[in-house]
C-alpha positions in Angstrom: -14.0 18.3 -80.7 -10.8 19.2 -78.9 -10.7 17.1 -75.6 -9.9 19.5 -72.5 -10.3 16.7 -70.0 -8.4 13.5 -69.2 -10.9 10.7 -69.8 -8.4 7.8 -69.0 -8.8 5.8 -65.8 -5.8 6.5 -63.5 -4.0 3.4 -62.3 -4.9 4.2 -58.6 -8.5 4.6 -59.3 -11.2 1.9 -58.7 -14.4 1.9 -60.7 -16.3 3.7 -58.4 -13.7 6.5 -58.0 -13.5 6.8 -61.9 -17.1 7.1 -62.1 -17.2 9.8 -59.5 -14.4 12.0 -61.1 -16.0 11.8 -64.6 -19.6 12.2 -63.4 -18.7 15.4 -61.3 -16.5 16.7 -64.2 -19.6 16.0 -66.7 -22.0 17.9 -64.4 -19.7 20.9 -64.0 -19.4 21.0 -67.7 -15.6 20.6 -68.1 -15.6 17.5 -70.2 -17.0 19.1 -73.3 -19.6 16.3 -73.5 -23.4 16.8 -73.8 -25.0 13.5 -73.0 -24.3 10.5 -70.7 -24.3 8.4 -73.7 -21.1 10.1 -74.8 -19.8 9.9 -71.3 -20.6 6.2 -70.9 -18.3 5.6 -74.0 -15.3 6.7 -72.0 -16.3 4.9 -68.7 -16.7 1.8 -70.5 -13.4 2.1 -72.5 -11.6 3.0 -69.1 -13.5 0.0 -67.1 -13.4 -2.9 -69.7 -11.1 -1.8 -72.5 -11.8 -3.7 -75.7 -14.2 -6.3 -73.9 -17.4 -4.8 -75.4 -19.6 -7.5 -74.2 -19.2 -6.1 -70.7 -19.9 -2.7 -71.8 -22.9 -0.9 -69.7 -25.5 1.3 -70.6 -25.5 5.1 -69.9 -28.4 4.5 -67.6 -26.3 2.1 -65.4 -23.7 4.8 -64.9 -26.1 7.6 -64.7 -28.2 5.9 -61.9 -25.2 4.8 -60.0 -23.7 8.3 -60.0 -27.2 9.9 -59.0 -27.2 7.4 -56.1 -23.7 8.5 -55.1 -24.7 12.0 -55.1 -27.7 11.5 -52.9 -25.5 9.7 -50.4 -22.8 12.3 -50.5 -25.4 15.3 -50.0 -27.2 13.6 -47.2 -24.4 11.8 -45.4 -20.9 12.3 -46.4 -21.0 16.2 -46.9 -21.9 16.4 -43.3 -19.0 14.5 -42.1 -16.7 17.3 -43.6 -18.2 19.8 -41.2 -15.8 20.9 -38.2 -18.4 19.9 -35.6 -18.6 16.5 -37.0 -14.8 16.1 -37.2 -14.5 17.0 -33.6 -17.4 14.9 -32.5 -15.7 12.0 -34.3 -12.3 13.0 -32.9 -13.6 13.0 -29.3 -15.4 9.7 -29.7 -12.2 8.2 -31.1 -10.4 9.5 -28.2 -13.0 8.1 -25.8 -12.9 4.7 -27.6 -9.0 4.8 -27.1 -9.2 5.7 -23.3 -11.5 2.8 -22.9 -9.1 0.4 -24.7 -6.3 1.9 -22.4 -8.4 1.4 -19.4 -9.3 -2.1 -20.1 -5.6 -3.0 -20.9 -4.4 -1.3 -17.6 -7.1 -3.2 -15.7 -5.9 -6.6 -17.4 -2.3 -5.5 -16.4 -3.4 -4.6 -12.8 -5.2 -7.8 -12.3 -2.4 -10.0 -13.6 0.1 -8.1 -11.3 -2.4 -8.5 -8.5 -2.6 -12.3 -9.2 1.3 -12.6 -9.2 1.6 -10.7 -5.8 -1.1 -12.5 -4.2 0.3 -15.8 -5.3 3.7 -14.7 -4.1 2.5 -13.6 -0.8 0.7 -16.8 -0.3 3.7 -18.7 -1.2 5.8 -16.8 1.3 3.2 -17.3 4.0 2.9 -21.1 3.4 6.6 -21.5 3.7 6.8 -19.5 6.9 4.0 -21.6 8.1 5.7 -24.8 7.2 9.0 -23.5 8.9 7.0 -22.7 12.2 5.3 -26.2 12.2 8.8 -27.7 12.4 9.8 -25.8 15.4 9.7 -27.3 18.8 6.5 -26.5 20.5 6.8 -24.0 23.5 6.0 -25.1 27.0 2.4 -24.5 27.6 1.8 -22.5 30.9 -0.7 -23.4 33.4 -4.3 -21.7 32.7 -4.8 -18.5 34.5 -8.5 -18.0 35.2 -9.6 -14.3 33.9 -10.6 -12.0 36.7 -12.6 -8.7 36.0 -12.0 -5.6 38.1 -12.0 -1.9 37.9 -8.2 -1.5 37.1 -6.4 -2.3 33.6 -2.8 -2.5 32.9 -1.0 -1.9 29.8 2.5 -2.5 28.8 4.0 -0.6 26.0 7.3 -1.2 24.2 8.7 -0.9 20.6 11.4 0.5 18.5 13.6 -2.6 19.1 15.4 -2.0 15.7 16.7 -5.6 15.9 19.8 -6.5 13.8 21.5 -3.0 14.0 24.9 -2.5 15.7 26.6 0.5 16.9 28.6 2.0 19.8 28.4 5.5 20.9 31.2 7.0 23.0 31.3 10.2 25.0 34.1 12.8 25.5 36.3 10.6 27.7 35.8 7.6 25.6 33.3 6.0 27.7 30.4 4.2 26.0 27.2 6.2 26.2 25.0 3.7 24.4 25.7 0.3 22.4 23.5 -1.9 20.7 23.4 -5.5 19.1 21.2 -8.6 19.1 22.8 -9.6 22.2 22.2 -6.2 24.0 18.6 -6.3 22.8 18.2 -9.8 24.4 19.6 -8.6 27.7 17.4 -5.5 27.7 14.1 -7.5 26.8 15.0 -10.2 29.5 15.6 -7.1 32.0 12.1 -6.0 31.0 10.7 -9.4 31.4 12.0 -9.7 35.1 10.9 -6.3 35.8 7.4 -6.7 34.6 6.9 -10.1 36.5 7.9 -8.6 39.4 5.2 -6.0 39.0 2.7 -8.6 38.2 3.4 -10.5 41.2 3.5 -7.5 43.4 0.2 -5.9 42.2 -1.5 -9.2 41.8 -2.2 -8.4 38.1 -4.4 -10.9 36.3 -4.7 -9.7 32.9 -1.9 -7.7 30.9 -2.7 -5.7 27.8 0.4 -5.2 25.5 0.9 -2.7 22.8 4.0 -3.5 20.5 4.6 0.1 18.7 6.4 -1.0 15.7 10.0 -0.9 14.2 10.9 -4.3 15.7 13.5 -4.4 12.8 16.0 -1.7 11.7 15.2 -2.6 8.0 16.9 -1.0 5.3 15.7 2.6 4.6 18.9 4.0 3.5 22.1 2.4 2.0 24.1 3.5 4.8 22.3 1.1 7.1 23.8 -1.9 5.2 27.1 -1.5 7.2 25.3 -1.6 10.5 23.1 -4.7 10.1 24.2 -8.0 11.3 21.2 -10.0 9.4 19.2 -9.4 6.4 15.5 -8.4 6.9 14.3 -11.8 6.5 16.8 -13.5 8.8 16.5 -10.7 11.3 12.6 -11.0 11.2 12.8 -14.8 12.1 15.3 -14.5 14.6 13.3 -11.7 16.2 10.1 -13.4 16.0 11.5 -16.8 17.7 12.7 -14.4 20.4 9.5 -12.4 21.3 7.3 -15.4 20.9 9.4 -17.3 23.6 9.5 -13.9 25.8 5.7 -13.7 25.6 5.3 -17.3 26.4 7.4 -16.9 29.4 5.7 -13.8 30.7 2.2 -15.7 30.1 3.2 -18.1 32.9 2.5 -15.2 35.3 -0.3 -13.4 33.7 -3.0 -13.6 31.0 -1.7 -11.4 28.0 -3.8 -9.6 25.4 -1.2 -8.6 22.9 -1.6 -6.2 19.6 1.1 -4.6 17.5 1.1 -1.9 14.8 3.5 -1.5 11.9 6.4 0.8 11.9 8.3 2.7 9.0 11.4 0.6 9.2 9.7 -2.6 8.7 8.2 -1.5 5.4 9.7 -3.1 2.5 11.0 0.1 0.9 13.0 -0.7 -1.9 16.3 1.4 -2.1 15.6 4.6 -3.6 11.9 4.6 -3.2 9.9 7.1 -1.0 8.1 6.1 2.1 4.7 4.8 1.7 5.5 3.4 -2.0 4.9 -0.2 -0.6 2.9 0.7 2.5 1.3 -2.7 2.7 4.4 -4.7 2.2 5.5 -4.8 5.8 7.4 -7.3 7.8 5.1 -6.6 10.8 2.6 -8.9 8.9 5.3 -11.7 8.9 5.8 -11.2 12.5 2.2 -11.3 13.5 1.7 -14.6 11.7 4.6 -16.2 13.4 3.6 -15.2 16.8 0.0 -16.2 16.2 1.1 -19.7 14.9 3.9 -20.3 17.7 1.3 -19.2 20.6 -1.9 -20.6 19.1 -2.3 -23.3 21.6 -1.2 -21.1 24.6 -4.4 -20.6 27.0 -3.1 -17.4 28.4 -2.4 -15.6 25.3 -4.7 -13.7 22.9 -3.7 -12.0 19.9 -5.9 -8.9 18.7 -5.9 -7.7 15.2 -7.7 -4.3 14.6 -8.8 -3.7 11.3 -7.1 -0.5 11.0 -3.9 -1.8 11.5 -3.5 0.1 14.8 -3.7 -0.8 18.2 -6.8 -0.2 20.1 -8.4 -1.3 23.4 -11.1 -0.1 26.0 -9.3 -0.1 29.3 -11.5 0.5 32.3 -13.9 2.4 30.2 -11.4 4.6 28.3 -10.6 4.3 24.7 -7.0 3.9 24.2 -5.3 4.2 20.8 -1.5 3.1 19.8 0.2 4.2 16.5 3.9 4.1 15.5 3.8 7.8 15.5 5.2 9.2 12.3 3.0 12.3 12.9 3.9 15.9 13.3 1.3 16.7 16.0 -0.1 14.1 18.3 -2.8 16.2 19.8 -4.3 17.1 16.5 -3.7 13.4 15.4 -6.0 12.3 18.4 -8.5 14.7 17.4 -8.2 13.6 13.6 -8.6 9.8 14.5 -11.6 10.6 16.8 -13.3 12.2 13.7 -12.3 9.6 11.2 -13.4 6.8 13.2 -16.3 8.4 15.0 -15.1 7.4 18.2 -13.8 9.7 21.0 -10.2 8.7 21.7 -9.0 9.4 25.3 -5.4 8.3 25.1 -3.1 8.2 22.1 0.3 6.5 22.5 2.9 6.7 20.1 6.5 5.4 19.6 8.9 6.5 16.8 10.5 9.5 18.6 12.5 7.1 21.1 11.9 9.2 24.1 9.2 9.7 26.8 6.7 12.7 26.6 3.4 13.1 28.0 1.0 16.0 27.2 -2.5 16.4 29.2 -5.0 17.7 26.5 -8.2 17.4 28.6 -10.0 15.8 31.6 -8.8 12.0 31.4 -7.3 12.8 27.8 -3.6 12.6 26.8 -1.2 12.1 24.3 1.9 10.1 25.2 5.2 9.4 23.3 7.0 6.2 24.5 10.7 5.4 25.0 12.3 2.7 22.8 14.2 -0.5 23.5 17.2 0.6 21.3 17.7 4.0 23.0 19.5 6.7 21.1 21.4 5.9 18.1 23.9 7.6 15.9 20.9 9.2 13.9 19.5 10.5 17.2 22.9 11.8 18.0 23.1 13.9 15.0 19.7 15.4 15.9 21.5 16.0 19.5 18.6 14.0 21.1 19.3 11.4 23.6 17.1 9.2 25.9 17.2 6.1 28.1 16.3 2.6 26.6 12.8 2.0 28.3 9.5 0.6 28.2 6.3 1.6 30.3 3.4 0.0 32.1 0.5 2.4 32.3 -2.4 1.8 34.9 -6.2 2.9 34.1 -9.1 2.9 36.8 -12.7 3.4 36.1 -13.8 6.9 36.4 -10.4 8.1 37.2 -8.4 7.3 33.7 -4.8 7.0 33.8 -3.7 6.5 37.4 -0.1 5.5 37.0 2.7 5.0 34.7 6.0 3.0 35.5 8.9 3.5 33.3 11.1 0.4 33.2 14.7 1.6 32.4 16.7 -0.9 30.4 20.2 0.7 30.3 
């Protein structure tokens, strides 16, 4: 008999692979053998060599092969279909996605833990620093009175820490700014407001701080114009404004709110606005003021859950935002829909100039001036304005009845 088939067990074959190759060839009729007894000779030789005591009978091989065929026909052959392969690939992809999602969740959770711990540590250090400060003189308690008229003082865009000088055609100074000039303007505002409080016998004064108390670092070019870093500038401003509010509270009860600006956002150099939206130095300022004036009987710090300013004054809903929007009128409508509350007056800062637009019966949008006035950036846009703040008066059933502009330069 001439052998036309390789009956030797290949080095890479295990016992089962050897049986499957020879058994398949035997059934296909390409081995030249007629009986399993003949095939068993080659299988035993390939598996056990000369160890004849370990040789198996032909039935052991034949039955094992038959069982293998049965499994292949009913299980493994189906796995070779395109649908099965596609389904298996899809399941593999889904499993991989779930693993990636789990890994991502773990990464995000660990990042959140790190950031939360960092924020808590920063806040703890700030609280410790504030507790070491000398306590402000507590004013005499002013008994609250309720009437039909409400008063709202609005100021913002202080941009504390920046320094510049803008000159005119004849070399005259059109506007200059520095931390010292900021203090002069705020003290002027304090005196003017106290004069109004006394003259009009105001019992309670609502205050909206409109954001951008600090100039921050939005662009590299700002580094040359800042006297202080963001942290140092925040601490110095917080010291000043806390004392300023405390002084005012000797004459009138204060209900104070603040909203965050874009300049106080901790925008890492090169990052787009909104990248670190929740990382804003206004939070540090708020904690400082609350702790410094915690024992003041004439001071109340209000925090709206939206992060904006909001108050009902003489029956009218008044909202304050920093104002980085294109259309205030549309923004008023949008916020009225979003919060399911009809906003009557929307007040914004950011643009550094006064502008009022009446949009309905006792319904207006108002842009406020700024403490800084116009700066080099405003000059590039060919827009100028006075440094100013404003007091708005509301009356029941009449809405806004008066607005007083305090010019500060």
